[in-house]
Short mmCIF file of the C-alpha atoms (twelve columns), coordinates in Angstrom:
data_MODEL
# 
_entry.id   MODEL 
# 
loop_
_atom_site.group_PDB 
_atom_site.id 
_atom_site.type_symbol 
_atom_site.label_atom_id 
_atom_site.label_alt_id 
_atom_site.label_comp_id 
_atom_site.label_asym_id 
_atom_site.label_seq_id 
_atom_site.Cartn_x 
_atom_site.Cartn_y 
_atom_site.Cartn_z 
_atom_site.pdbx_PDB_model_num 
ATOM 1  C CA . UNK A 1  184.902 -141.114 1.291  1 
ATOM 2  C CA . UNK A 2  185.757 -138.532 -1.325 1 
ATOM 3  C CA . UNK A 3  187.309 -135.133 -0.620 1 
ATOM 4  C CA . UNK A 4  184.102 -133.117 -0.978 1 
ATOM 5  C CA . UNK A 5  182.182 -135.267 1.510  1 
ATOM 6  C CA . UNK A 6  185.089 -135.120 3.939  1 
ATOM 7  C CA . UNK A 7  185.254 -131.324 3.637  1 
ATOM 8  C CA . UNK A 8  181.508 -130.947 4.205  1 
ATOM 9  C CA . UNK A 9  181.594 -133.172 7.293  1 
ATOM 10 C CA . UNK A 10 184.626 -131.331 8.679  1 
ATOM 11 C CA . UNK A 11 183.012 -127.924 8.201  1 
ATOM 12 C CA . UNK A 12 179.753 -129.137 9.737  1 
ATOM 13 C CA . UNK A 13 181.519 -130.491 12.814 1 
ATOM 14 C CA . UNK A 14 183.567 -127.304 13.249 1 
ATOM 15 C CA . UNK A 15 180.448 -125.135 12.882 1 
ATOM 16 C CA . UNK A 16 178.542 -127.310 15.341 1 
ATOM 17 C CA . UNK A 17 181.333 -127.086 17.897 1 
ATOM 18 C CA . UNK A 18 181.648 -123.321 17.415 1 
ATOM 19 C CA . UNK A 19 177.951 -122.498 17.769 1 
ATOM 20 C CA . UNK A 20 177.461 -125.057 20.535 1 
ATOM 21 C CA . UNK A 21 180.317 -123.511 22.509 1 
ATOM 22 C CA . UNK A 22 178.957 -120.019 21.987 1 
ATOM 23 C CA . UNK A 23 175.518 -121.109 23.192 1 
ATOM 24 C CA . UNK A 24 177.061 -122.632 26.332 1 
ATOM 25 C CA . UNK A 25 179.045 -119.451 27.025 1 
ATOM 26 C CA . UNK A 26 175.947 -117.277 26.681 1 
ATOM 27 C CA . UNK A 27 173.961 -119.597 28.952 1 
ATOM 28 C CA . UNK A 28 176.757 -119.581 31.536 1 
ATOM 29 C CA . UNK A 29 177.043 -115.778 31.423 1 
ATOM 30 C CA . UNK A 30 173.286 -115.353 31.938 1 
ATOM 31 C CA . UNK A 31 173.290 -117.813 34.819 1 
ATOM 32 C CA . UNK A 32 176.274 -116.058 36.414 1 
ATOM 33 C CA . UNK A 33 174.726 -112.599 36.341 1 
ATOM 34 C CA . UNK A 34 171.382 -113.768 37.701 1 
ATOM 35 C CA . UNK A 35 172.207 -116.559 40.134 1 
ATOM 36 C CA . UNK A 36 175.758 -116.099 41.382 1 
ATOM 37 C CA . UNK A 37 176.184 -112.353 41.573 1 
ATOM 38 C CA . UNK A 38 175.782 -110.844 45.006 1 
ATOM 39 C CA . UNK A 39 173.707 -107.684 45.518 1 
ATOM 40 C CA . UNK A 40 176.916 -105.815 46.378 1 
ATOM 41 C CA . UNK A 41 178.513 -106.837 43.073 1 
ATOM 42 C CA . UNK A 42 175.393 -105.812 41.126 1 
ATOM 43 C CA . UNK A 43 175.412 -102.429 42.884 1 
ATOM 44 C CA . UNK A 44 179.090 -102.003 41.993 1 
ATOM 45 C CA . UNK A 45 178.432 -102.915 38.338 1 
ATOM 46 C CA . UNK A 46 175.572 -100.383 38.137 1 
ATOM 47 C CA . UNK A 47 177.789 -97.754  39.757 1 
ATOM 48 C CA . UNK A 48 180.530 -98.370  37.172 1 
ATOM 49 C CA . UNK A 49 177.977 -98.155  34.354 1 
ATOM 50 C CA . UNK A 50 176.807 -94.743  35.638 1 
ATOM 51 C CA . UNK A 51 180.417 -93.583  35.917 1 
ATOM 52 C CA . UNK A 52 181.168 -94.636  32.334 1 
ATOM 53 C CA . UNK A 53 178.028 -92.844  31.093 1 
ATOM 54 C CA . UNK A 54 179.029 -89.671  32.980 1 
ATOM 55 C CA . UNK A 55 182.574 -89.761  31.588 1 
ATOM 56 C CA . UNK A 56 181.233 -90.266  28.058 1 
ATOM 57 C CA . UNK A 57 178.826 -87.349  28.500 1 
ATOM 58 C CA . UNK A 58 181.621 -85.057  29.747 1 
ATOM 59 C CA . UNK A 59 183.917 -86.081  26.896 1 
ATOM 60 C CA . UNK A 60 181.228 -85.418  24.280 1 
ATOM 61 C CA . UNK A 61 180.405 -82.072  25.924 1 
ATOM 62 C CA . UNK A 62 184.073 -81.099  25.692 1 
ATOM 63 C CA . UNK A 63 184.271 -82.152  22.052 1 
ATOM 64 C CA . UNK A 64 181.147 -80.157  21.136 1 
ATOM 65 C CA . UNK A 65 182.392 -77.203  23.194 1 
ATOM 66 C CA . UNK A 66 185.526 -76.768  21.056 1 
ATOM 67 C CA . UNK A 67 185.605 -74.783  17.845 1 
ATOM 68 C CA . UNK A 68 184.316 -76.334  14.647 1 
ATOM 69 C CA . UNK A 69 186.925 -78.644  13.152 1 
ATOM 70 C CA . UNK A 70 188.776 -79.152  16.444 1 
ATOM 71 C CA . UNK A 71 187.166 -82.446  17.383 1 
ATOM 72 C CA . UNK A 72 189.726 -83.689  19.891 1 
ATOM 73 C CA . UNK A 73 188.908 -86.044  22.761 1 
ATOM 74 C CA . UNK A 74 190.002 -85.274  26.296 1 
ATOM 75 C CA . UNK A 75 193.640 -86.130  26.901 1 
ATOM 76 C CA . UNK A 76 195.181 -86.861  30.254 1 
ATOM 77 C CA . UNK A 77 198.387 -85.045  31.131 1 
ATOM 78 C CA . UNK A 78 200.776 -87.878  31.944 1 
ATOM 79 C CA . UNK A 79 203.502 -85.757  33.463 1 
ATOM 80 C CA . UNK A 80 201.547 -82.884  34.988 1 
ATOM 81 C CA . UNK A 81 204.004 -82.452  37.857 1 
ATOM 82 C CA . UNK A 82 206.896 -81.917  35.420 1 
ATOM 83 C CA . UNK A 83 204.997 -79.193  33.580 1 
ATOM 84 C CA . UNK A 84 204.216 -77.437  36.858 1 
ATOM 85 C CA . UNK A 85 207.902 -77.572  37.838 1 
ATOM 86 C CA . UNK A 86 208.950 -75.997  34.536 1 
ATOM 87 C CA . UNK A 87 206.402 -73.180  34.924 1 
ATOM 88 C CA . UNK A 88 207.687 -72.451  38.433 1 
ATOM 89 C CA . UNK A 89 211.300 -72.319  37.203 1 
ATOM 90 C CA . UNK A 90 210.481 -69.858  34.402 1 
# 
């Protein structure tokens, strides 16, 4: 077998394994969400989706509410208690 034939066969087997594995993962994921998921888990997933949509909406509203050119996303204050202590001391 020459090098070109060997390369073609190797690439074909790798591609077949890759796409076959992806197809199995997609099939397994679809089966999991439809067959194995309890109603409580589905309710929780929908609740998280609504929460993410609400947070995204609030973040975009904050960005559009700032002045033009100040497009900054919401930032969490990591050490809020330290800042409050400093303001009380001043």
